[in-house]
C-alpha positions, 0 to 999 in steps of 0.5 A: 321104630314105627317098622319094629313096633309094626313088625312086632304086632304083625308077629304076635297077631300072626302067632295064634295059639294052639286052640285045638279042635272044634268041640262039636265036628272036629273041624281043624280051623277053631276059634275061642268061644267065650261060654262064660266072661267070668274070671277065669274065662270060660272059652271052647274051641269051635269051628265058624260054623258053630261059633256062629250057631252058638252066637245066634242061640246065646243072643246078642250082648244086649239080650244076654243083659236084659235077661239078667236083668240089667238095665240097658238102653235099646239101639232105639232109645239111644238113638231117639236122645235117651242116655244113661243116668250116672248115679 
């Protein structure tokens, strides 16, 4: 049974849906870049180079949450023993 489950997982992993070409340079090797994680999520196909550039431009998840006014702990605060308080 385990072998069948692993085979099914591998088949799903290998059957990558067609994403199209990169929106910026027309490269064929693309991955999804999430522009907005809303419902439904807004995605665009970008090559590895442009995906990396867009991610760096957008900033980390921590930076994005801070930008939108969400109160989050930094890694330094967590490492020093601070924990979020449950209301």
